[in-house]
C-alpha positions as CSV (number, residue, x, y, z in Angstrom):
1,X,66.1,149.3,65.3
2,X,64.4,149.3,61.9
3,X,66.7,150.7,59.3
4,X,67.4,150.8,55.6
5,X,69.2,147.9,54.0
6,X,72.8,148.2,55.0
7,X,75.5,147.9,52.4
8,X,77.4,144.7,52.8
9,X,81.1,144.4,52.7
10,X,82.6,141.7,50.4
11,X,84.9,140.4,53.2
12,X,85.5,140.4,56.9
13,X,86.9,143.7,58.1
14,X,88.9,143.8,61.3
15,X,87.5,147.3,61.9
16,X,84.0,145.9,61.4
17,X,84.6,143.1,63.9
18,X,85.8,145.7,66.4
19,X,82.5,147.6,66.0
20,X,80.6,144.3,66.3
21,X,82.4,143.4,69.6
22,X,81.9,146.9,71.0
23,X,78.1,146.7,70.2
24,X,77.7,143.3,71.8
25,X,79.6,144.5,74.9
26,X,77.6,147.7,75.3
27,X,74.2,145.9,74.8
28,X,75.2,142.9,76.9
29,X,76.4,144.7,80.0
30,X,73.3,146.9,80.0
31,X,70.9,144.2,81.1
32,X,72.2,143.7,84.7
33,X,72.5,147.5,85.0
34,X,68.9,148.0,84.1
35,X,67.9,145.3,86.5
36,X,69.8,147.2,89.3
37,X,68.1,150.4,88.3
38,X,64.5,149.1,88.5
39,X,65.1,148.1,92.1
40,X,65.6,151.8,92.9
41,X,63.5,153.7,90.3
42,X,60.2,153.1,88.5
43,X,60.8,151.2,85.2
44,X,59.6,153.8,82.7
45,X,61.6,156.5,84.5
46,X,64.7,154.4,84.0
47,X,64.2,153.9,80.3
48,X,63.0,157.5,79.7
49,X,65.9,159.1,81.4
50,X,68.5,156.9,79.7
51,X,66.7,157.3,76.4
52,X,66.9,161.1,76.6
53,X,70.7,160.8,77.0
54,X,71.0,158.3,74.1
55,X,68.7,160.2,71.7
56,X,70.7,163.4,72.3
57,X,73.9,161.6,71.5
58,X,72.6,160.0,68.4
59,X,71.1,163.3,67.2
60,X,74.4,165.0,67.7
61,X,76.2,162.3,65.7
62,X,73.7,162.6,62.9
63,X,74.1,166.4,62.8
64,X,77.9,166.0,62.8
65,X,77.6,163.7,59.8
66,X,75.3,166.2,58.2
67,X,72.7,163.6,57.7
68,X,69.3,164.8,56.6
69,X,66.9,164.8,59.5
70,X,63.8,165.5,57.4
71,X,61.5,162.4,57.2
72,X,60.4,161.6,53.6
73,X,57.0,162.8,52.6
74,X,54.3,160.2,53.1
75,X,56.4,158.0,55.4
76,X,55.5,159.5,58.8
77,X,53.2,156.5,59.4
78,X,56.0,154.0,58.9
79,X,58.3,156.1,61.1
80,X,55.8,156.2,64.0
81,X,55.0,152.5,63.7
82,X,58.7,151.6,63.8
83,X,59.2,153.8,66.8
84,X,56.2,152.3,68.6
85,X,57.3,148.7,68.0
86,X,61.1,149.0,68.2
87,X,61.4,151.5,71.0
88,X,58.2,152.0,73.0
89,X,57.1,148.4,73.1
90,X,60.6,146.9,73.3
91,X,61.9,149.2,76.0
92,X,58.7,149.1,78.1
93,X,57.9,145.4,78.0
94,X,61.5,144.1,78.5
95,X,62.1,146.5,81.3
96,X,58.8,145.5,83.0
97,X,59.8,141.9,82.7
98,X,62.8,142.6,85.0
99,X,60.4,143.1,87.8
100,X,59.6,139.3,87.7
101,X,62.7,137.8,86.1
102,X,66.5,137.8,86.7
103,X,68.5,139.9,84.2
104,X,70.0,136.7,82.7
105,X,66.5,135.3,82.1
106,X,65.2,138.5,80.4
107,X,68.3,138.7,78.3
108,X,67.8,135.2,76.8
109,X,64.1,135.7,76.2
110,X,64.6,139.1,74.6
111,X,67.1,137.8,72.1
112,X,64.6,135.3,70.7
113,X,63.4,137.9,68.3
114,X,64.9,136.2,65.2
115,X,62.6,133.3,65.9
116,X,59.5,135.4,65.7
117,X,60.9,137.4,62.7
118,X,61.3,134.1,60.8
119,X,57.7,133.2,61.6
120,X,56.3,136.6,60.7
121,X,58.3,136.7,57.5
122,X,56.0,134.0,56.1
123,X,52.7,135.8,56.1
124,X,54.1,139.3,55.7
125,X,57.0,138.8,53.3
126,X,56.1,135.5,51.6
127,X,59.2,133.8,52.9
128,X,58.2,130.2,53.4
129,X,59.6,128.5,56.5
130,X,62.3,125.9,55.8
131,X,63.1,122.8,57.7
132,X,66.2,124.4,59.2
133,X,64.0,127.3,60.5
134,X,61.5,124.8,61.9
135,X,64.2,123.0,63.8
136,X,65.5,126.4,65.0
137,X,62.1,127.3,66.3
138,X,61.8,124.0,68.2
139,X,65.3,124.4,69.7
140,X,64.5,128.0,70.7
141,X,61.2,127.1,72.3
142,X,62.9,124.2,74.1
143,X,65.4,126.7,75.6
144,X,62.6,128.9,76.7
145,X,60.7,126.1,78.4
146,X,63.9,124.9,80.1
147,X,64.6,128.5,81.3
148,X,61.2,129.0,82.7
149,X,60.9,125.7,84.4
150,X,62.3,125.5,87.9
151,X,64.5,122.6,89.0
152,X,61.6,121.2,91.0
153,X,58.6,120.8,88.7
154,X,55.4,122.3,90.2
155,X,57.3,124.8,92.3
156,X,55.5,128.1,92.8
157,X,58.4,129.9,91.2
158,X,57.2,128.9,87.7
159,X,53.9,130.7,88.2
160,X,55.7,133.7,89.7
161,X,57.8,134.0,86.6
162,X,55.1,133.9,84.0
163,X,54.2,137.6,83.9
164,X,57.8,138.4,83.3
165,X,58.2,135.7,80.6
166,X,55.0,137.0,78.8
167,X,56.3,140.6,78.9
168,X,59.8,139.7,77.6
169,X,58.4,137.5,74.8
170,X,55.8,140.1,73.9
171,X,58.6,142.8,73.6
172,X,60.7,140.5,71.5
173,X,57.8,139.6,69.2
174,X,56.8,143.2,68.7
175,X,60.4,144.2,67.9
176,X,60.5,141.3,65.4
177,X,57.3,142.6,63.8
178,X,58.8,146.0,63.5
179,X,61.9,144.5,61.8
180,X,59.8,142.6,59.3
181,X,57.6,145.6,58.5
182,X,60.7,147.7,58.0
183,X,62.0,145.2,55.5
184,X,58.6,145.2,53.7
185,X,58.3,149.0,53.7
186,X,61.6,150.7,54.9
187,X,61.8,154.4,55.9
188,X,64.1,156.1,53.4
189,X,66.4,157.9,55.8
190,X,70.1,157.8,56.7
191,X,70.6,155.3,59.5
192,X,71.7,157.5,62.3
193,X,69.0,160.1,61.6
194,X,66.5,157.3,61.5
195,X,67.6,156.0,64.9
196,X,67.4,159.5,66.4
197,X,63.8,159.9,65.1
198,X,62.8,156.4,66.3
199,X,64.2,156.9,69.8
200,X,62.8,160.4,70.1
201,X,59.2,159.4,69.0
202,X,59.4,156.1,70.9
203,X,60.3,157.7,74.1
204,X,57.3,160.1,74.1
205,X,54.9,157.5,75.7
206,X,57.5,156.5,78.3
207,X,58.0,160.2,79.2
208,X,54.3,160.8,79.4
209,X,53.8,157.8,81.7
210,X,56.8,158.9,83.8
211,X,55.3,162.4,84.2
212,X,51.8,161.3,84.9
213,X,52.1,158.2,87.0
214,X,55.6,157.7,88.3
215,X,57.4,159.6,91.0
216,X,61.1,158.7,90.6
217,X,63.4,159.6,93.4
218,X,66.7,160.2,91.6
219,X,68.3,161.3,94.8
220,X,68.1,157.6,95.9
221,X,70.6,156.6,93.3
222,X,74.1,156.0,94.6
223,X,77.2,156.5,92.5
224,X,76.8,153.1,90.8
225,X,73.2,153.8,90.0
226,X,74.1,157.1,88.3
227,X,76.9,155.3,86.4
228,X,74.4,152.7,85.3
229,X,71.9,155.3,84.1
230,X,74.5,157.2,82.1
231,X,75.9,154.0,80.7
232,X,72.5,152.9,79.5
233,X,71.8,156.2,77.8
234,X,75.2,157.1,76.4
235,X,76.4,153.6,75.4
236,X,73.6,151.1,75.2
237,X,71.0,153.5,73.9
238,X,73.3,155.8,71.9
239,X,76.7,154.7,70.8
240,X,75.9,151.0,70.5
241,X,73.5,151.7,67.6
242,X,76.0,153.8,65.8
243,X,78.6,151.0,66.2
244,X,76.1,148.5,65.0
245,X,75.5,150.4,61.8
246,X,79.2,150.8,61.3
247,X,79.7,147.0,61.7
248,X,76.9,146.3,59.2
249,X,78.7,148.5,56.6
250,X,81.9,146.6,57.0
251,X,80.8,143.0,57.5
252,X,78.9,140.4,55.5
253,X,75.3,140.0,56.9
254,X,76.1,136.4,58.0
255,X,79.0,137.5,60.1
256,X,77.1,140.3,61.7
257,X,74.1,138.1,62.5
258,X,76.3,135.4,64.1
259,X,78.4,138.0,65.9
260,X,75.3,139.7,67.4
261,X,74.6,136.5,69.4
262,X,77.5,137.6,71.6
263,X,75.3,140.2,73.2
264,X,73.0,137.7,75.1
265,X,76.0,135.6,76.2
266,X,77.7,138.7,77.6
267,X,74.4,139.8,79.2
268,X,74.0,136.4,81.0
269,X,77.7,136.3,82.1
270,X,77.5,140.0,83.3
271,X,74.4,139.2,85.2
272,X,76.1,136.3,86.9
273,X,79.2,138.4,87.8
274,X,77.4,141.6,88.8
275,X,74.1,140.3,90.3
276,X,74.9,136.8,91.4
277,X,72.4,135.2,89.0
278,X,72.7,131.4,89.0
279,X,74.6,129.8,86.1
280,X,74.3,126.0,86.4
281,X,73.7,123.3,83.8
282,X,70.1,124.4,83.4
283,X,71.0,128.0,82.5
284,X,73.8,126.8,80.2
285,X,71.5,124.4,78.4
286,X,68.8,127.0,78.0
287,X,71.2,129.5,76.7
288,X,72.7,127.0,74.2
289,X,69.3,125.8,73.0
290,X,67.9,129.3,72.6
291,X,70.9,130.8,70.8
292,X,71.2,127.7,68.6
293,X,67.6,128.0,67.6
294,X,68.0,131.7,67.0
295,X,71.0,131.1,64.8
296,X,69.2,128.5,62.7
297,X,66.1,130.7,62.3
298,X,68.1,133.8,61.4
299,X,70.6,132.2,59.0
300,X,68.6,129.4,57.3
301,X,67.6,130.0,53.7
């Protein structure tokens, strides 16, 4: 989510590490759950329903903290743009990608966003690319190619994956654009209230699409499906962002950035355990290359 610059703690806080681990667990485990849900319900219905739960929880927390919910005058455009990029585009495109990709594949592709943020920061923020960031980009792209390529070159599976790959990368790139624009022109609001506004506004197009074009049969959900839907809303969409901001307030930015890379690792391992996604040498190498590239692009100065 786009947010104001978080205050940075001078040292590593045990409490901050706890919030960071909790955030990574909540986000990581959500990917295989969403993959399961889109096999039963239409994709926008899945995200809209869980998003309503998450937005209600974040809004309740913001009210409990007595944060001001009034957007600053003249910043509605920034707020709507952030919601469109960081919620609507991210949620819609990455969820649609799961119709073509395994949960583990979408997880790795989605977390390439620091690569694209590093590229976009050059024209938009004047941050010239460094050698380390260039190496990070090459590593990350190598991981993507390895992930997409099937064990047997020329196999039809490569072409079958391409729509999902394009959607996942587009969602990641647009989220990165929202992050860079927020750094250039942040919305001056308390973090929890800002998340509540972004999720609320960002969900509107998904809700509209759900009501006009999708016909979800929520009765088709079994107990695990309902648990997955509530989990995605209450934890991954709601409490995870609150925990993330709490971690940022207590940890140095370097520690928080490195720690956030636990989320895709957890997502891949959870997909293997819950959905039976393959996890051989190719998947391990793709994950290592992509995350190594992401780390270099995010941390290089």
